[in-house]
GUVEX-647373 format. One record per residue: x, y, z of N, C-alpha, C, O in turn. Coordinates in steps of 0.1 Angstrom, whole numbers, padded with zeros to 4 digits, always signed. Example, Ala and Ser with C-alpha at 12.3 -4.5 7.8 and 13.67 -1.06 7.14 Angstrom:
! GUVEX-647373
+0132-0057+0078+0123-0045+0078+0132-0033+0078+0142-0033+0085+0128-0022+0071+0137-0011+0071+0129+0000+0079+0134+0011+0080
END
This chain:
! GUVEX-647373
-0113-1913+0809-0127-1911+0814-0124-1911+0827-0114-1917+0831-0131-1905+0835-0130-1902+0850-0138-1916+0855-0148-1920+0849-0134-1921+0865-0142-1930+0874-0156-1924+0881-0158-1914+0887-0164-1935+0877-0178-1929+0883-0179-1923+0897-0173-1928+0906-0187-1913+0900-0190-1912+0914-0198-1923+0921-0195-1926+0932-0208-1930+0913-0216-1940+0920-0214-1950+0909-0214-1949+0896-0212-1961+0915-0211-1975+0906-0218-1989+0913-0214-1995+0923-0228-1991+0905-0238-2004+0915-0233-2014+0902-0234-2012+0890-0228-2023+0909-0220-2036+0901-0227-2048+0905-0224-2053+0916-0237-2055+0897-0240-2068+0897-0244-2072+0912-0238-2080+0919-0254-2063+0916-0259-2065+0928-0273-2073+0928-0281-2071+0919-0275-2081+0937-0285-2092+0942-0291-2086+0953-0285-2083+0964-0304-2084+0951-0312-2081+0964-0325-2090+0966-0332-2094+0956-0327-2093+0977-0339-2102+0982-0347-2095+0991-0342-2088+0999-0362-2097+0991-0371-2095+1000-0375-2106+1006-0385-2112+1000-0371-2111+1015-0374-2124+1021-0367-2135+1014-0355-2138+1015-0379-2143+1005-0373-2156+0996-0372-2149+0982-0365-2154+0973-0380-2139+0981-0382-2134+0967-0375-2124+0963-0376-2113+0969-0363-2126+0953-0352-2119+0946-0359-2107+0936-0367-2109+0927-0355-2095+0941-0358-2084+0933-0349-2080+0925-0354-2075+0915-0336-2080+0926-0326-2075+0918-0316-2085+0914-0309-2091+0922-0316-2087+0901-0305-2098+0896-0294-2093+0889-0294-2092+0876-0283-2090+0894-0270-2085+0889-0271-2071+0883-0264-2067+0874-0281-2063+0890-0283-2050+0886-0271-2041+0885-0262-2041+0893-0271-2034+0876-0256-2025+0874-0258-2014+0867-0264-2014+0856-0254-2002+0874-0254-1991+0864-0245-1978+0873-0242-1980+0885-0240-1969+0866-0232-1958+0872-0236-1945+0868-0245-1942+0860-0229-1936+0875-0233-1921+0876-0220-1917+0876-0212-1922+0884-0217-1908+0868-0204-1897+0867-0208-1884+0874-0219-1881+0875-0194-1877+0880-0198-1864+0887-0205-1855+0876-0201-1855+0864-0215-1848+0881-0223-1837+0871-0234-1844+0862-0241-1837+0855-0234-1858+0862-0244-1861+0854-0256-1863+0860-0258-1866+0872-0267-1863+0850-0282-1863+0853-0286-1877+0849-0287-1878+0836-0287-1887+0856-0289-1901+0850-0305-1909+0854-0310-1908+0865-0309-1912+0848-0324-1920+0850-0325-1932+0851-0317-1939+0844-0334-1938+0859-0339-1952+0860-0352-1951+0854-0362-1946+0860-0352-1957+0842-0367-1959+0837-0374-1974+0836-0368-1985+0838-0386-1973+0835-0393-1989+0833-0406-1989+0840-0411-1980+0846-0411-2001+0839-0424-2003+0845-0425-2002+0861-0415-2003+0867-0435-2002+0866-0437-2003+0879-0433-2018+0885-0437-2028+0879-0426-2021+0895-0422-2034+0900-0411-2041+0895-0408-2052+0899-0404-2034+0886-0392-2037+0878-0378-2038+0889-0369-2046+0887-0378-2030+0898-0366-2030+0908-0361-2017+0906-0350-2017+0911-0365-2005+0901-0359-1991+0902-0360-1988+0919-0350-1986+0926-0371-1987+0923-0371-1982+0936-0361-1991+0947-0354-1987+0956-0363-2007+0943-0353-2013+0951-0337-2009+0948-0328-2010+0956-0335-2007+0939-0321-2003+0936-0320-1989+0943-0309-1987+0947-0327-1981+0945-0324-1971+0952-0321-1972+0966-0313-1966+0973-0330-1981+0971-0329-1988+0984-0319-1992+0987-0315-1989+0998-0310-2002+0977-0299-2007+0981-0286-1996+0981-0274-1999+0986-0290-1986+0975-0278-1974+0974-0277-1968+0990-0267-1964+0996-0292-1966+0994-0293-1957+1005-0291-1966+1018-0291-1962+1029-0289-1979+1016-0289-1988+1028-0300-1991+1034-0301-1993+1046-0311-1991+1026-0324-1997+1032-0328-2010+1027-0338-2015+1031-0320-2017+1017-0319-2030+1012-0306-2035+1009-0298-2031+1001-0303-2045+1018-0288-2049+1019-0285-2059+1008-0290-2070+1010-0278-2057+0997-0274-2068+0987-0268-2079+0991-0262-2079+1002-0270-2090+0984-0262-2102+0990-0251-2107+0980-0246-2119+0980-0249-2098+0972-0239-2100+0961-0239-2086+0954-0247-2077+0955-0225-2085+0947-0220-2072+0940-0217-2062+0949-0213-2066+0960-0217-2051+0945-0210-2039+0951-0216-2026+0948-0222-2026+0937-0215-2017+0955-0220-2005+0955-0209-1993+0959-0207-1991+0971-0203-1986+0951-0190-1978+0956-0196-1964+0952-0202-1962+0941-0193-1955+0964-0195-1942+0963-0181-1934+0961-0174-1935+0971-0176-1927+0951-0164-1921+0949-0152-1935+0954-0142-1934+0961-0156-1944+0948-0146-1957+0949-0147-1962+0962-0139-1971+0964-0154-1959+0971-0157-1964+0986-0166-1973+0986-0177-1969+0982-0165-1986+0990-0175-1991+0988-0188-1991+1000-0185-1994+1011-0198-1989+0997-0209-1984+1007-0221-1995+1009-0230-1994+1017-0220-2005+1000-0230-2017+1002-0232-2019+1016-0223-2017+1024-0244-2023+1021-0247-2027+1033-0245-2018+1044-0249-2023+1055-0240-2006+1044-0236-1999+1055-0248-1993+1057-0256-1990+1048-0251-1990+1072-0263-1984+1077-0265-1970+1071-0256-1962+1069-0279-1968+1068-0283-1958+1061-0277-1942+1065-0276-1933+1058-0276-1942+1077-0268-1925+1083-0255-1925+1078-0250-1914+1074-0247-1939+1079-0236-1936+1071-0233-1934+1057-0222-1930+1054-0242-1937+1048-0242-1937+1035-0246-1921+1033-0240-1914+1025-0257-1916+1042-0261-1902+1040-0249-1891+1043-0247-1881+1036-0243-1896+1054-0232-1889+1056-0219-1889+1048-0211-1881+1050-0217-1898+1039-0207-1901+1029-0210-1892+1015-0202-1888+1006-0224-1889+1017-0226-1877+1007-0238-1881+0995-0238-1877+0983-0248-1890+1004-0259-1894+0992-0271-1887+1001-0273-1887+1013-0278-1880+0989-0290-1874+0993-0302-1877+0988-0306-1874+0976-0309-1883+0996-0324-1889+0990-0339-1879+0991-0343-1875+1002-0343-1878+0981-0359-1874+0980-0365-1888+0977-0365-1893+0966-0372-1894+0989-0380-1905+0987-0393-1904+0981-0398-1893+0978-0397-1916+0978-0409-1915+0973-0420-1917+0983-0420-1925+0992-0432-1906+0981-0439-1904+0991-0433-1891+0999-0441-1885+1006-0423-1887+0997-0415-1874+1006-0412-1873+1017-0403-1866+1021-0420-1882+1028-0419-1884+1040-0410-1871+1049-0399-1873+1055-0416-1861+1049-0412-1850+1056-0416-1852+1072-0423-1861+1075-0411-1842+1080-0415-1843+1092-0429-1836+1094-0429-1823+1095-0439-1842+1096-0451-1836+1095-0453-1827+1109-0463-1819+1109-0447-1826+1120-0448-1819+1131-0437-1809+1133-0436-1802+1143-0431-1808+1122-0421-1796+1122-0423-1786+1112-0430-1789+1102-0420-1778+1113-0423-1763+1105-0414-1765+1090-0406-1774+1090-0416-1758+1080-0409-1761+1069-0393-1758+1072-0383-1764+1068-0393-1746+1081-0374-1742+1083-0368-1755+1091-0358-1761+1089-0378-1757+1101-0371-1767+1110-0371-1781+1103-0363-1790+1107-0379-1784+1093-0375-1796+1085-0361-1794+1075-0353-1802+1071-0361-1782+1072-0346-1778+1065-0337-1779+1072-0328-1786+1068-0336-1774+1084-0323-1774+1092-0325-1787+1100-0314-1789+1105-0332-1795+1103-0329-1806+1110-0319-1815+1107-0313-1820+1117-0315-1818+1094-0305-1827+1091-0292-1818+1083-0283-1823+1076-0294-1807+1085-0283-1798+1077-0268-1802+1082-0266-1806+1094-0258-1801+1069-0245-1803+1075-0237-1799+1060-0242-1798+1049-0227-1798+1065-0216-1796+1052-0204-1807+1054-0192-1803+1055-0208-1819+1055-0196-1829+1057-0189-1830+1047-0177-1833+1051-0190-1827+1034-0181-1830+1023-0174-1815+1018-0169-1813+1007-0175-1805+1028-0171-1791+1027-0170-1784+1015-0160-1780+1009-0184-1783+1012-0188-1778+0998-0182-1761+0999-0183-1755+1010-0179-1757+0989-0171-1743+0989-0186-1731+0990-0186-1721+0996-0195-1738+0983-0208-1729+0984-0219-1739+0987-0226-1746+0980-0218-1739+1002-0229-1748+1005-0242-1743+1006-0244-1730+1007-0253-1754+1006-0267-1749+1007-0270-1744+1020-0266-1751+1030-0277-1733+1021-0284-1726+1031-0298-1723+1029-0303-1723+1018-0305-1718+1042-0316-1715+1041-0318-1705+1029-0328-1707+1022-0311-1696+1026-0312-1684+1018-0312-1692+1004-0321-1688+0996-0306-1698+1001-0303-1706+0988-0314-1716+0984-0317-1717+0972-0321-1723+0995-0330-1730+0991-0345-1721+0992-0356-1727+0988-0346-1711+0996-0356-1702+0994-0355-1694+0982-0365-1691+0976-0345-1692+0978-0341-1687+0964-0349-1696+0951-0355-1692+0941-0345-1708+0956-0347-1718+0947-0362-1723+0948-0368-1727+0937-0369-1723+0959-0383-1724+0962-0389-1712+0970-0391-1712+0982-0391-1703+0963-0396-1688+0969-0409-1695+0978-0409-1693+0990-0418-1704+0973-0427-1708+0981-0428-1714+0994-0438-1715+1002-0413-1719+0996-0411-1727+1010-0408-1713+1018-0411-1714+1030-0403-1703+1014-0401-1692+1024-0414-1685+1026-0415-1681+1038-0423-1683+1019-0435-1680+1024-0444-1687+1034-0453-1682+1041-0439-1699+1034-0445-1711+1041-0437-1714+1054-0440-1723+1062-0425-1707+1055-0414-1709+1065-0419-1715+1077-0413-1724+1082-0430-1710+1084-0436-1713+1099-0446-1724+1098-0449-1731+1107-0450-1726+1086-0460-1737+1086-0458-1750+1087-0450-1754+1079-0465-1759+1096-0461-1774+1096-0460-1780+1085-0468-1775+1076-0453-1790+1082-0450-1799+1072-0465-1805+1068-0468-1808+1057-0472-1807+1077-0485-1813+1075-0496-1804+1069-0507-1806+1065-0490-1792+1071-0501-1782+1063-0500-1777+1049-0506-1767+1045-0489-1785+1042-0484-1782+1029-0491-1791+1021-0495-1803+1024-0492-1783+1005-0499-1792+0996-0487-1804+0990-0475-1804+0992-0492-1811+0984-0482-1821+0980-0470-1817+0972-0459-1824+0972-0472-1804+0964-0460-1800+0957-0450-1793+0965-0438-1793+0963-0459-1786+0976-0449-1780+0985-0441-1790+0994-0430-1788+0998-0448-1800+0998-0441-1813+1003-0428-1816+0997-0417-1819+1003-0431-1817+0983-0420-1822+0975-0407-1813+0974-0395-1816+0975-0413-1799+0971-0399-1789+0973-0392-1791+0987-0380-1790+0990-0404-1794+0997-0392-1793+1009-0386-1806+1010-0375-1806+1016-0390-1816+1005-0381-1828+1007-0369-1825+0998-0358-1829+1003-0370-1819+0987-0358-1815+0980-0350-1808+0987-0338-1812+0990-0356-1796+0991-0347-1789+0999-0339-1793+1011-0328-1789+1013-0346-1802+1017-0341-1811+1028-0328-1819+1026-0319-1821+1034-0330-1825+1012-0318-1833+1006-0306-1823+1003-0294-1825+1005-0311-1812+0998-0301-1803+0996-0293-1797+1007-0280-1797+1007-0299-1794+1017-0291-1790+1028-0283-1799+1035-0276-1796+1044-0283-1812+1032-0273-1822+1037-0259-1819+1028-0249-1825+1030-0260-1811+1017-0251-1807+1008-0244-1820+1002-0232-1822+1004-0253-1828+0995-0248-1842+0990-0237-1841+0980-0235-1830+0975-0231-1852+0978-0224-1854+0964-0232-1857+0954-0232-1851+0943-0242-1868+0957-0250-1874+0947-0266-1872+0955-0268-1875+0966-0276-1864+0943-0288-1864+0947-0297-1874+0942-0299-1873+0930-0305-1884+0948-0313-1892+0945-0330-1886+0944-0335-1880+0954-0335-1888+0933-0350-1886+0935-0357-1901+0930-0353-1907+0919-0368-1906+0939-0376-1914+0937-0389-1911+0934-0396-1906+0942-0393-1913+0923-0407-1906+0915-0407-1891+0920-0414-1887+0930-0397-1883+0912-0395-1871+0915-0409-1861+0914-0409-1850+0921-0419-1864+0905-0434-1857+0902-0445-1863+0902-0455-1859+0897-0443-1877+0910-0456-1886+0911-0466-1879+0917-0464-1874+0928-0478-1878+0911-0490-1876+0918-0492-1859+0920-0500-1853+0928-0481-1852+0912-0481-1836+0912-0489-1831+0900-0490-1836+0889-0495-1816+0906-0502-1810+0895-0493-1806+0885-0481-1806+0888-0499-1802+0870-0490-1799+0861-0480-1789+0865-0468-1792+0865-0484-1777+0868-0478-1764+0871-0467-1769+0883-0456-1764+0884-0471-1776+0891-0462-1778+0903-0449-1788+0896-0437-1786+0898-0453-1800+0887-0441-1806+0880-0436-1797+0875-0424-1796+0878-0440-1787+0865-0431-1781+0857-0422-1771+0866-0411-1769+0861-0424-1765+0876-0416-1760+0890-0405-1768+0892-0393-1765+0889-0409-1783+0897-0398-1791+0900-0389-1795+0890-0378-1798+0893-0393-1795+0876-0386-1797+0866-0374-1784+0863-0362-1786+0860-0381-1773+0866-0373-1760+0864-0363-1762+0876-0351-1760+0873-0366-1765+0888-0355-1765+0899-0343-1777+0894-0332-1773+0894-0346-1789+0890-0338-1798+0885-0330-1794+0874-0319-1799+0874-0334-1786+0866-0327-1781+0855-0316-1771+0859-0306-1769+0853-0319-1763+0871-0311-1753+0876-0300-1763+0884-0288-1760+0884-0305-1774+0890-0295-1780+0897-0285-1787+0889-0273-1787+0893-0289-1792+0875-0282-1796+0868-0271-1787+0862-0259-1790+0859-0278-1774+0860-0268-1763+0853-0256-1760+0864-0245-1757+0859-0259-1760+0876-0249-1758+0886-0240-1770+0889-0232-1770+0899-0241-1781+0882-0232-1795+0883-0238-1804+0894-0230-1813+0898-0248-1803+0898-0252-1814+0908-0253-1827+0900-0256-1827+0888-0250-1838+0906-0249-1852+0904-0263-1857+0907-0267-1858+0918-0269-1861+0896-0285-1867+0900-0288-1878+0896-0288-1879+0884-0292-1888+0902-0300-1898+0899-0316-1898+0899-0320-1897+0911-0323-1899+0890-0338-1897+0889-0345-1908+0886-0339-1916+0879-0358-1912+0891-0368-1921+0889-0378-1912+0884-0381-1904+0893-0385-1911+0874-0399-1906+0871-0401-1913+0858-0393-1920+0852-0417-1910+0855-0424-1915+0844-0427-1906+0831-0433-1910+0821-0422-1892+0836-0426-1881+0825-0412-1878+0815-0403-1870+0817-0415-1887+0804-0401-1889+0796-0400-1876+0791-0388-1871+0791-0412-1869+0786-0411-1856+0780-0403-1847+0787-0395-1839+0781-0403-1846+0801-0394-1836+0806-0381-1842+0811-0372-1835+0815-0380-1855+0809-0366-1862+0813-0357-1860+0803-0345-1858+0805-0361-1862+0792-0352-1862+0779-0344-1850+0777-0331-1851+0776-0349-1840+0777-0343-1829+0776-0330-1825+0788-0322-1816+0785-0331-1831+0798-0322-1830+0810-0312-1839+0813-0301-1837+0817-0318-1853+0807-0308-1863+0812-0297-1866+0803-0299-1866+0791-0286-1869+0807-0274-1872+0799-0275-1885+0795-0271-1888+0783-0281-1896+0804-0282-1909+0801-0292-1916+0808-0298-1911+0818-0296-1927+0803-0308-1934+0809-0306-1950+0809-0300-1956+0800-0310-1955+0821-0311-1969+0821-0325-1975+0819-0333-1966+0823-0329-1985+0815-0342-1992+0812-0339-2005+0821-0331-2014+0817-0347-2005+0832-0347-2016+0841-0356-2025+0841-0367-2019+0842-0358-2038+0839-0368-2049+0837-0363-2060+0842-0353-2066+0840-0375-2065+0853-0372-2076+0859-0356-2077+0867-0348-2086+0866-0356-2066+0875-0346-2066+0883-0332-2062+0877-0323-2062+0885-0331-2059+0865-0317-2058+0860-0319-2045+0850-0330-2042+0846-0307-2039+0846-0306-2029+0837-0305-2037+0822-0296-2044+0821-0314-2035+0812-0315-2041+0805-0311-2032+0787-0311-2038+0777-0310-2018+0789-0305-2009+0781-0301-2000+0789-0304-1997+0800-0291-1993+0781-0288-1976+0785-0284-1969+0773-0281-1975+0762-0284-1956+0773-0282-1950+0761-0282-1932+0765-0280-1928+0776-0284-1926+0756-0284-1913+0759-0299-1906+0755-0307-1915+0754-0303-1895+0753-0317-1888+0754-0319-1892+0737-0329-1896+0733-0307-1891+0730-0309-1890+0715-0314-1905+0710-0322-1907+0701-0305-1914+0719-0303-1929+0715-0321-1935+0720-0328-1942+0713-0323-1929+0729-0337-1932+0736-0347-1929+0727-0355-1937+0723-0347-1916+0723-0358-1910+0714-0357-1917+0698-0368-1918+0691-0344-1921+0694-0346-1929+0682-0350-1943+0683-0355-1948+0673-0350-1950+0693-0355-1962+0696-0366-1965+0705-0369-1976+0710-0374-1952+0705-0386-1952+0715-0396-1962+0712-0401-1969+0720-0398-1963+0700-0408-1972+0695-0406-1986+0699-0415-1992+0705-0392-1993+0697-0389-2009+0701-0388-2008+0715-0388-2019+0719-0386-1998+0725-0384-1999+0738-0397-1997+0743-0397-2000+0755-0408-1993+0740-0419-1987+0744-0424-1998+0754-0429-1994+0765-0424-2010+0752-0431-2021+0762-0423-2023+0775-0429-2027+0785-0410-2019+0775-0401-2017+0785-0404-2004+0792-0405-2005+0804-0407-1993+0787-0408-1981+0792-0421-1981+0801-0422-1976+0812-0431-1986+0794-0445-1986+0804-0451-1974+0804-0461-1973+0811-0447-1964+0794-0455-1952+0791-0457-1949+0779-0464-1939+0776
END
């Protein structure tokens, strides 16, 4: 079995005096679509913050392609190949769609088929139509498309989505899931947080359920479906 692209191993994270993660551990292998599931406030987003350098673990390790990235500055982790689509999208409101996409574009991993404006516009035709519009003139769904496109333009080895479709209209959610299915098809490695199990189950290879700052269950979509009734209280959906 190949080594994981991302390995989070027994990390503890605090916010001041309050501990948020208690030995959190999970892994994502190259080409996998993996989810973090669970009720709000259980540590899913904190796990993402630890991976991308926004919350430094006081114990444990985080490795990307075998290299320790725990505690590195966020820009160094991004340069190492981690692309984040953050909760709340956080696009640049005063820049146009196209300016948002090119602002952080880079191919540091020397991808043979790098993401370009043309590829992003093919994935999200709506962004091409809105290329000259300011980020603050977009709908919530268009902003989420832009946030995904911006992350892809960094040509990441690992794409992380924190609340991939939260607060979006059903038709827009369907468009986002279609996009993620296409990214999986072409071999993108994805770590995703979302509450929409009906859409996640057909896409994901494996799932981790997070409860009180630790991963308490892991398994495939088939295993999750079979145990759904007993896991319902931990899923919170």
